[in-house]
C-alpha positions as CSV (number, residue, x, y, z in Angstrom):
1,X,0.0,0.0,0.0
2,X,1.6,3.3,-1.2
3,X,-0.5,5.6,1.0
4,X,1.3,4.5,4.2
5,X,3.5,6.7,6.4
6,X,6.2,4.1,6.7
7,X,6.4,3.5,3.0
8,X,6.5,7.3,2.2
9,X,9.2,8.0,4.8
10,X,11.3,5.1,3.4
11,X,11.0,6.5,-0.1
12,X,11.7,10.0,1.0
13,X,14.9,8.7,2.6
14,X,16.0,7.9,-0.9
15,X,14.3,10.8,-2.8
16,X,13.6,14.4,-1.7
17,X,10.3,16.1,-2.1
18,X,10.6,19.0,-4.5
19,X,9.0,22.2,-3.3
20,X,8.9,23.6,-6.9
21,X,6.5,20.8,-7.8
22,X,4.4,21.2,-4.7
23,X,5.0,17.6,-3.6
24,X,3.1,16.5,-0.5
25,X,2.1,12.8,-0.3
26,X,-1.1,11.3,1.1
27,X,-0.5,8.8,3.8
28,X,-4.2,7.9,4.7
29,X,-5.3,4.9,2.5
30,X,-9.0,5.4,3.4
31,X,-9.0,8.9,2.1
32,X,-7.2,7.9,-1.1
33,X,-9.7,5.1,-1.6
34,X,-12.6,7.5,-1.2
35,X,-11.1,10.0,-3.7
36,X,-10.6,7.2,-6.3
37,X,-14.2,6.0,-5.8
38,X,-15.4,9.5,-6.5
39,X,-13.1,10.0,-9.5
40,X,-13.2,6.7,-11.3
41,X,-15.6,4.4,-13.2
42,X,-14.8,0.8,-13.9
43,X,-15.6,0.9,-17.6
44,X,-13.7,4.1,-18.3
45,X,-10.1,5.3,-18.6
46,X,-8.8,7.7,-16.0
47,X,-6.2,10.4,-16.7
48,X,-4.3,11.3,-13.5
49,X,-2.3,14.5,-13.3
50,X,0.7,14.5,-11.0
51,X,0.7,11.0,-9.6
52,X,3.8,11.5,-7.5
53,X,4.5,8.3,-5.5
54,X,1.3,6.7,-6.9
55,X,-1.0,6.5,-3.9
56,X,-4.0,7.7,-5.9
57,X,-2.8,5.9,-9.0
58,X,-2.9,2.6,-7.1
59,X,-6.5,3.1,-6.1
60,X,-7.5,4.4,-9.5
61,X,-6.3,1.1,-11.0
62,X,-8.7,-0.6,-8.6
63,X,-11.7,1.4,-9.8
64,X,-10.9,2.3,-13.4
65,X,-10.6,0.3,-16.6
66,X,-7.0,1.7,-17.1
67,X,-5.0,4.7,-16.1
68,X,-2.8,7.2,-18.0
69,X,-0.6,9.2,-15.5
70,X,1.3,12.3,-16.3
71,X,4.3,13.0,-14.0
72,X,6.7,16.0,-14.4
73,X,9.4,14.8,-11.9
74,X,11.8,12.2,-13.5
75,X,12.5,10.7,-10.1
76,X,8.8,10.1,-9.3
77,X,8.3,8.8,-12.9
78,X,10.9,6.1,-12.5
79,X,9.6,5.2,-9.0
80,X,6.0,5.0,-10.2
81,X,6.9,2.6,-13.1
82,X,8.9,0.4,-10.7
83,X,6.3,0.3,-7.9
84,X,3.2,-0.2,-10.0
85,X,4.1,-2.7,-12.8
86,X,0.5,-3.0,-14.1
87,X,-0.2,-3.4,-17.8
88,X,-3.3,-1.2,-17.4
89,X,-1.1,1.8,-16.3
90,X,0.8,4.0,-18.7
91,X,3.1,6.6,-17.2
92,X,4.2,9.7,-19.2
93,X,7.1,11.9,-18.2
94,X,6.4,15.5,-18.9
95,X,4.3,18.6,-18.2
96,X,0.6,17.9,-18.5
97,X,0.0,21.4,-19.8
98,X,2.1,20.5,-22.8
99,X,0.7,17.0,-23.4
100,X,-0.9,16.0,-26.7
101,X,-4.5,15.4,-25.7
102,X,-5.7,14.8,-29.2
103,X,-4.8,11.1,-28.8
104,X,-7.8,10.6,-26.6
105,X,-10.9,9.7,-28.8
106,X,-13.1,8.3,-26.0
107,X,-14.7,9.8,-22.9
108,X,-12.2,10.0,-20.0
109,X,-12.3,10.9,-16.4
110,X,-9.6,13.1,-15.0
111,X,-8.2,13.3,-11.5
112,X,-5.2,14.7,-9.6
113,X,-3.8,16.3,-6.5
114,X,-3.0,19.8,-8.0
115,X,-0.4,22.1,-6.5
116,X,-1.6,25.7,-6.0
117,X,0.5,27.2,-8.8
118,X,-0.9,25.0,-11.6
119,X,-4.6,24.6,-10.5
120,X,-6.0,27.3,-12.7
121,X,-3.9,26.6,-15.8
122,X,-4.7,22.9,-15.6
123,X,-8.5,23.5,-15.3
124,X,-8.4,26.0,-18.2
125,X,-6.4,23.4,-20.2
126,X,-9.0,20.7,-19.5
127,X,-12.0,22.8,-20.1
128,X,-10.7,24.4,-23.3
129,X,-9.3,21.1,-24.8
130,X,-11.2,18.9,-27.2
131,X,-11.3,16.1,-24.6
132,X,-14.6,14.3,-24.3
133,X,-14.7,14.8,-20.5
134,X,-16.4,12.7,-18.0
135,X,-16.1,13.7,-14.4
136,X,-13.1,15.8,-13.2
137,X,-12.0,15.3,-9.6
138,X,-9.2,17.3,-8.2
139,X,-7.7,17.9,-4.7
140,X,-6.6,21.5,-4.3
141,X,-5.8,23.8,-1.4
142,X,-9.0,24.5,0.4
143,X,-9.0,28.2,-0.4
144,X,-8.7,27.4,-4.1
145,X,-11.7,25.1,-3.8
146,X,-13.7,27.9,-2.3
147,X,-12.7,30.2,-5.2
148,X,-14.0,27.7,-7.7
149,X,-17.5,28.2,-6.4
150,X,-17.1,32.0,-5.9
151,X,-20.4,33.9,-6.3
152,X,-21.1,36.6,-8.8
153,X,-19.6,39.9,-7.7
154,X,-16.9,38.5,-5.4
155,X,-13.2,39.2,-5.8
156,X,-12.5,35.6,-6.9
157,X,-15.2,35.4,-9.5
158,X,-13.8,35.5,-13.1
159,X,-13.6,33.8,-16.5
160,X,-12.9,30.4,-15.0
161,X,-16.0,30.7,-12.9
162,X,-18.2,31.2,-15.9
163,X,-16.5,28.5,-18.0
164,X,-16.9,26.0,-15.2
165,X,-20.6,27.0,-14.6
166,X,-21.3,26.6,-18.3
167,X,-20.0,23.0,-18.5
168,X,-20.3,21.5,-15.0
169,X,-22.0,21.0,-11.8
170,X,-19.4,21.7,-9.1
171,X,-19.4,19.9,-5.8
172,X,-17.1,20.1,-2.8
173,X,-16.8,16.4,-2.0
174,X,-14.8,16.6,1.2
175,X,-12.2,18.5,3.1
176,X,-8.8,16.9,3.7
177,X,-6.7,17.8,6.7
178,X,-3.0,18.7,6.3
179,X,-2.3,16.0,8.9
180,X,-2.8,13.2,6.3
181,X,0.1,14.4,4.1
182,X,3.9,13.9,4.4
183,X,5.6,16.3,4.4
184,X,2.8,18.2,6.1
185,X,1.8,21.3,4.1
186,X,0.8,24.6,5.7
187,X,-2.9,24.4,4.6
188,X,-5.8,22.0,4.4
189,X,-7.1,20.7,1.1
190,X,-10.5,20.0,-0.5
191,X,-11.6,17.5,-3.1
192,X,-13.7,19.1,-5.8
193,X,-15.7,17.3,-8.5
194,X,-16.9,18.6,-11.8
195,X,-19.7,16.7,-13.4
196,X,-20.7,17.6,-17.0
197,X,-24.2,19.0,-17.4
198,X,-24.3,19.4,-21.2
199,X,-23.1,17.9,-24.5
200,X,-19.9,19.5,-25.7
201,X,-20.0,21.8,-28.7
202,X,-16.4,22.6,-29.1
203,X,-16.8,25.1,-32.0
204,X,-19.3,27.2,-30.0
205,X,-17.2,26.9,-26.8
206,X,-14.0,28.1,-28.4
207,X,-15.6,31.4,-29.5
208,X,-17.6,31.8,-26.3
209,X,-14.7,31.1,-23.9
210,X,-12.5,33.6,-25.9
211,X,-15.2,36.1,-25.5
212,X,-15.5,35.5,-21.8
213,X,-11.8,36.0,-21.3
214,X,-12.0,39.2,-23.2
215,X,-14.7,40.4,-20.9
216,X,-12.4,39.9,-17.9
217,X,-9.1,41.0,-19.4
218,X,-9.0,44.1,-17.2
219,X,-11.0,43.3,-14.1
220,X,-11.0,46.9,-12.8
221,X,-12.3,48.3,-16.0
222,X,-15.9,48.4,-17.2
223,X,-17.2,45.7,-19.5
224,X,-17.4,48.3,-22.3
225,X,-13.7,49.2,-21.8
226,X,-12.7,45.6,-22.1
227,X,-14.7,45.1,-25.3
228,X,-14.6,48.4,-27.1
229,X,-11.4,47.6,-29.0
230,X,-12.7,44.3,-30.2
231,X,-16.1,45.2,-31.7
232,X,-17.5,48.2,-33.5
233,X,-19.1,50.6,-31.1
234,X,-22.5,50.5,-32.8
235,X,-22.5,46.7,-32.7
236,X,-21.7,46.8,-29.0
237,X,-24.5,49.3,-28.3
238,X,-27.0,47.2,-30.1
239,X,-25.9,44.0,-28.4
240,X,-26.1,45.6,-24.9
241,X,-29.6,46.7,-25.6
242,X,-30.6,43.3,-27.0
243,X,-29.1,41.5,-24.0
244,X,-30.4,44.0,-21.5
245,X,-26.9,44.8,-20.1
246,X,-25.5,48.2,-19.0
247,X,-22.2,49.0,-20.8
248,X,-20.9,50.3,-17.5
249,X,-21.2,47.0,-15.7
250,X,-18.0,45.5,-14.1
251,X,-16.9,42.1,-15.4
252,X,-17.3,40.4,-12.0
253,X,-21.0,41.3,-12.1
254,X,-21.6,39.3,-15.2
255,X,-23.7,36.1,-14.8
256,X,-23.3,33.1,-17.1
257,X,-26.7,34.0,-18.7
258,X,-25.6,37.6,-19.3
259,X,-22.4,36.5,-21.0
260,X,-24.3,34.0,-23.2
261,X,-26.9,36.6,-24.1
262,X,-24.3,39.2,-25.0
263,X,-22.2,36.8,-27.0
264,X,-25.1,35.5,-29.0
265,X,-26.3,39.1,-29.6
266,X,-23.0,40.0,-31.0
267,X,-22.8,36.9,-33.2
268,X,-26.2,37.8,-34.7
269,X,-25.2,41.3,-35.7
């Protein structure tokens, strides 16, 4: 069992956790098992991001058809291949943000224990890729988990909030104490799941998500200031009227419906 304090300490006597990769390893097998049950489906492939020593990987193999794991640390990559010699596991060495996801032609589930510094880039990468996504389940710092469900008008509400709302039902599955990691981090974590709520329309999403990012490109400016260089002023004025939106609104006041209405209005002009 990889999620075991004695095993992790033994390995860490040979390898050193790298702060630059945000490496903290789960040592509670019950929690790892619960995460895998949430994340995986027996008939489906699971993509795991940042497997580290393989505690979650081991459990994902129990509950998935097969697992593709992306590990950026060469030491962890070698260790993972040696400790989990399962033909249903493929381990790739490299940065998931640069991985070729076009190889996946089937619906996949995605999971991972994501360091703070890559949580947002990875979620954007997943959402804006052409992957046929099943459930996404990630463990993140608790404050990051809170941001993912930030309400309209709050400081943390932004483009990612709207893209996530458009595609998923977001659920905070459980909180995870810092005490079940080694080395122990300075913060607690949360497990967040994203369950699809609509069929993907990648062509529409590409344009809509680019538009959403344009709306938020300068958060302290008005919506009109963010869009005025991208669209003719008369088109914007007409679209605001059609969508029932004030040009002076701030980006963080935009709801998903308002963004959709404004985008569709501009598309029809």
